[in-house]
C-alpha positions as CSV (number, residue, x, y, z in Angstrom):
1,M,33.7,-2.6,7.6
2,A,32.4,1.0,7.9
3,A,35.0,3.6,8.7
4,I,34.8,4.8,12.3
5,T,35.3,8.6,12.3
6,A,36.1,10.9,15.2
7,S,32.8,12.6,14.8
8,M,31.0,9.2,15.2
9,V,32.9,8.5,18.4
10,A,32.1,12.0,19.7
11,E,28.4,11.6,19.0
12,L,28.3,8.2,20.8
13,R,30.2,9.7,23.8
14,A,27.7,12.6,23.9
15,R,24.8,10.1,23.9
16,T,26.3,7.8,26.6
17,D,29.0,9.6,28.7
18,A,31.1,6.4,28.1
19,P,34.9,6.7,27.7
20,M,36.2,7.5,24.2
21,M,38.0,4.2,23.8
22,E,34.9,2.2,24.8
23,C,32.9,4.2,22.3
24,K,35.3,3.4,19.6
25,K,35.3,-0.3,20.4
26,A,31.5,-0.4,20.5
27,L,31.3,1.4,17.1
28,T,33.8,-1.0,15.6
29,E,31.8,-4.0,17.0
30,A,28.6,-2.5,15.7
31,E,30.2,-1.7,12.3
32,G,29.4,2.0,12.6
33,D,25.7,1.6,13.6
34,L,25.3,4.2,16.4
35,G,22.1,2.7,17.7
36,R,23.6,-0.8,18.0
37,A,26.8,0.7,19.5
38,E,24.8,2.5,22.2
39,E,23.1,-0.8,23.1
40,I,26.5,-2.6,23.3
41,L,27.7,0.1,25.8
42,R,24.5,-0.3,27.8
43,V,25.3,-4.0,28.1
44,K,28.9,-3.5,29.0
45,L,28.7,-0.5,31.2
46,G,25.2,-0.6,32.6
47,N,23.1,2.4,33.3
48,K,26.0,4.8,33.2
49,A,25.8,4.6,29.4
50,G,22.3,5.9,29.3
51,K,22.7,9.0,31.4
52,A,23.1,11.4,28.5
53,A,20.9,9.6,26.0
54,S,18.1,12.1,26.4
55,R,20.2,15.3,25.9
56,V,18.4,17.9,23.9
57,T,19.4,17.9,20.3
58,A,17.3,20.7,18.8
59,E,16.2,24.2,19.8
60,G,12.7,25.5,20.4
61,V,10.0,26.3,22.9
62,I,7.4,24.4,24.9
63,A,4.2,26.4,25.6
64,A,1.0,25.7,27.5
65,A,-2.5,27.1,27.6
66,V,-5.2,26.2,30.2
67,Q,-8.7,27.5,30.5
68,G,-10.8,25.6,33.1
69,D,-10.7,21.9,32.2
70,T,-9.4,22.5,28.7
71,G,-5.7,22.9,28.0
72,A,-2.9,22.2,25.5
73,L,0.8,21.6,25.6
74,L,2.8,22.3,22.4
75,E,6.3,22.3,21.0
76,V,7.6,24.5,18.2
77,N,11.2,24.1,17.0
78,C,13.7,26.5,15.5
79,E,17.4,26.3,14.6
80,T,19.1,28.2,17.3
81,D,18.8,29.0,21.0
82,F,19.0,32.7,20.1
83,V,15.7,32.5,18.1
84,S,14.0,30.5,20.9
85,K,14.2,33.7,23.0
86,N,12.9,36.0,20.2
87,D,9.7,37.8,21.3
88,A,7.9,37.3,18.0
89,F,8.7,33.5,18.1
90,L,7.5,33.2,21.7
91,A,4.3,35.1,20.9
92,F,3.7,32.8,18.0
93,T,4.2,29.7,20.1
94,N,1.9,30.9,22.9
95,A,-0.8,31.8,20.3
96,L,-0.6,28.3,18.9
97,A,-1.1,26.7,22.3
98,A,-4.2,28.8,22.8
99,L,-5.5,27.9,19.4
100,V,-5.1,24.2,20.1
101,A,-6.9,24.5,23.4
102,E,-9.8,26.4,21.8
103,H,-10.2,24.7,18.4
104,N,-9.1,21.1,18.9
105,P,-7.3,20.7,15.6
106,A,-6.8,17.1,14.5
107,D,-3.1,17.4,13.7
108,V,-0.4,19.9,12.8
109,A,-1.8,20.4,9.3
110,A,-5.2,21.3,10.7
111,L,-3.6,23.7,13.2
112,S,-1.6,25.3,10.4
113,S,-4.8,26.2,8.5
114,L,-6.5,27.9,11.5
115,P,-6.9,31.7,11.4
116,L,-4.1,33.8,12.9
117,S,-2.6,37.2,12.4
118,Q,0.7,38.4,13.9
119,E,3.4,40.9,12.9
120,G,1.4,41.9,9.9
121,F,1.4,38.3,8.6
122,G,-1.7,36.1,8.1
123,P,-4.5,35.2,7.7
124,T,-3.6,31.6,8.7
125,V,-1.1,30.0,11.1
126,E,1.0,28.8,8.2
127,D,1.1,32.3,6.7
128,V,2.4,33.7,10.0
129,R,5.0,30.9,10.2
130,K,6.3,31.6,6.8
131,G,6.3,35.4,7.4
132,L,8.3,35.0,10.6
133,I,10.8,32.7,8.8
134,G,11.4,35.5,6.3
135,K,11.6,38.2,9.0
136,I,13.7,36.4,11.5
137,G,15.8,34.5,8.9
138,E,15.6,31.1,10.5
139,N,13.4,28.0,9.8
140,M,10.8,27.0,12.4
141,S,8.3,24.2,12.5
142,I,5.4,23.1,14.6
143,R,6.3,19.7,15.9
144,R,3.6,18.3,18.2
145,F,0.8,19.1,20.7
146,Q,-1.4,17.4,23.2
147,R,-4.9,18.7,24.1
148,Y,-6.9,17.8,27.2
149,A,-10.7,18.5,27.6
150,G,-13.2,17.1,30.0
151,A,-10.7,14.8,31.6
152,G,-11.0,16.4,35.0
153,K,-8.9,19.3,36.4
154,L,-5.6,20.3,34.8
155,A,-2.3,21.3,36.3
156,H,0.8,22.3,34.3
157,Y,4.4,23.2,34.9
158,L,6.9,24.9,32.6
159,H,10.6,24.7,33.4
160,G,11.6,27.8,31.5
161,T,10.6,27.1,27.9
162,R,12.5,23.9,27.4
163,I,10.4,21.4,29.5
164,G,6.7,21.3,29.8
165,V,4.2,19.0,31.7
166,M,0.5,18.8,31.8
167,V,-1.4,16.6,34.3
168,A,-5.1,15.6,34.2
169,F,-6.3,14.9,37.7
170,D,-9.1,14.9,40.3
171,G,-8.4,16.1,43.8
172,D,-5.9,18.5,45.4
173,D,-4.5,21.3,43.2
174,A,-1.2,21.6,45.1
175,A,-0.6,17.8,44.9
176,A,-1.2,17.8,41.2
177,K,1.2,20.8,40.7
178,D,3.8,18.8,42.7
179,V,3.3,15.9,40.4
180,A,3.8,18.1,37.3
181,M,7.1,19.3,38.8
182,H,8.1,15.7,39.7
183,V,7.4,14.6,36.1
184,A,9.6,17.4,34.8
185,A,12.5,16.3,37.1
186,M,12.2,12.5,36.9
187,K,10.8,12.1,33.3
188,P,8.7,9.0,33.7
189,V,7.6,7.5,30.4
190,A,4.2,6.2,31.6
191,L,1.6,6.5,34.4
192,S,2.1,2.9,35.6
193,G,4.1,-0.2,34.6
194,A,1.1,-1.5,32.6
195,D,1.3,1.6,30.4
196,V,4.9,1.4,29.4
197,P,5.2,1.0,25.6
198,A,6.0,-2.6,24.5
199,D,8.9,-1.5,22.4
200,L,10.7,0.1,25.4
201,I,10.1,-3.0,27.5
202,A,11.4,-5.2,24.6
203,K,14.6,-3.1,24.4
204,E,15.3,-3.3,28.1
205,R,14.6,-7.1,28.1
206,S,17.1,-7.5,25.2
207,I,19.7,-5.6,27.1
208,A,19.1,-7.5,30.3
209,E,19.3,-10.8,28.5
210,Q,22.6,-9.9,26.9
211,K,24.0,-8.8,30.3
212,A,22.7,-11.9,32.1
213,A,24.1,-14.2,29.4
214,E,27.6,-12.9,30.2
215,S,27.2,-14.0,33.8
216,G,27.7,-17.7,33.0
217,K,25.0,-18.7,35.4
218,P,22.4,-21.5,34.8
219,A,19.5,-20.8,32.5
220,E,16.9,-20.6,35.3
221,I,19.0,-18.1,37.2
222,V,19.5,-16.0,34.0
223,A,15.7,-16.0,33.5
224,K,15.2,-14.6,37.0
225,M,17.9,-12.0,36.5
226,V,16.3,-10.8,33.3
227,E,12.8,-10.6,34.9
228,G,14.2,-8.8,37.9
229,S,15.9,-6.2,35.6
230,V,12.7,-5.6,33.6
231,Q,10.6,-5.2,36.8
232,K,13.2,-2.7,38.2
233,Y,13.1,-0.8,34.9
234,L,9.3,-0.6,35.0
235,K,9.3,0.9,38.5
236,E,12.0,3.4,37.5
237,V,10.0,4.8,34.5
238,S,6.5,4.5,35.9
239,L,5.2,7.7,37.5
240,L,3.2,6.1,40.3
241,D,6.1,3.8,41.3
242,Q,8.7,6.5,41.4
243,V,9.9,7.9,44.7
244,F,8.3,11.3,45.0
245,V,10.9,14.1,44.7
246,K,9.6,15.9,47.8
247,A,9.3,12.7,49.9
248,A,10.5,13.7,53.4
249,D,11.7,10.1,54.1
250,G,13.2,9.6,50.7
251,K,11.0,6.5,50.2
252,Q,7.4,7.6,49.7
253,T,6.2,6.9,46.2
254,V,4.1,9.2,44.0
255,A,1.2,6.8,44.4
256,A,1.4,6.9,48.2
257,M,1.6,10.7,48.2
258,L,-1.4,11.0,46.0
259,K,-3.4,8.6,48.2
260,D,-2.5,10.7,51.3
261,K,-3.8,13.8,49.4
262,A,-7.0,12.0,48.1
263,T,-5.9,12.8,44.5
264,T,-6.0,10.7,41.4
265,V,-3.8,11.4,38.3
266,K,-5.5,10.3,35.2
267,A,-2.9,11.1,32.6
268,F,0.1,13.3,31.9
269,T,2.2,14.6,29.0
270,L,5.8,15.5,29.2
271,Y,7.6,17.5,26.4
272,V,11.3,18.2,26.3
273,V,12.5,20.5,23.5
274,G,14.2,18.6,20.7
275,E,13.8,15.2,22.4
276,G,14.4,12.5,19.8
277,I,15.4,14.9,17.1
278,E,18.7,14.4,15.4
279,K,20.7,17.6,15.2
280,K,23.6,18.1,12.8
281,V,26.9,18.1,14.7
282,D,29.5,20.2,13.1
283,D,33.0,18.8,13.0
284,F,34.9,22.1,13.4
285,A,38.3,20.6,13.3
286,A,37.6,18.9,10.0
287,E,36.0,22.0,8.6
288,V,39.1,24.1,9.5
289,A,41.4,21.5,8.1
290,A,39.4,21.5,4.8
291,Q,39.5,25.3,4.6
292,V,43.3,25.3,5.2
293,A,43.8,22.6,2.5
294,A,41.6,24.6,0.1
295,A,43.6,27.7,0.8
296,K,46.9,25.9,0.1
297,G,45.5,24.7,-3.2
298,Q,44.7,28.2,-4.4
């Protein structure tokens, strides 16, 4: 049996917002596996346990560059929030977004080899990155980017520097901008239910099956409960099926709003700084205790 530490309980609580004792029980049942413990809590506590699962776990910046029907959304990470506000770091990130839009690099390695000069560093992106690391004193990395070209018109929205959205569309500019803001607020994972990744559907189905099995109802009723839960999930995470954040009646879907505005959304990209990145959590109490013990031993 794996030892369940206070830091493990704290991390699971941060992910799920579940009570401390429930987190400890789930970790014990999962033999210390955080991912499995989170799933156990989802089964036991329902959606409440997923509210904090997408909390940002790393620092950095999202930047966008759009020129006509060509644009790019990009994330660059750093170690601290302080550096994410550094002028040189912000200039570097904005320059990279422009380079992606202009040159269409195949991947991060190709982007890193493109020509760039900044702060006396160069002649490539990678040289500038290394130079800024030395100057600022903190590691930074180019994580990901998405480029659009020839897919129709583009709209984008940046919520500060931590959330970025780009939308490819045909139709009304204002409606597309509203959709970009909606995506930033509601964080859909796909355009429609048919586009939701299979692994996410499988995970939700597994959770629904475990919850339904605990009901003690007949198999045919359980099957309907599971399918109902999966269909509800698909509507909740599909952009077109979500209730539009500006709906006057609180019921109009994004699809209905777009139809009214004679607008079609073809694709979208949502980036949230640090999403999915594991960040080291310092156990300050343990650190202080270790320092005190070390001092006594001197």
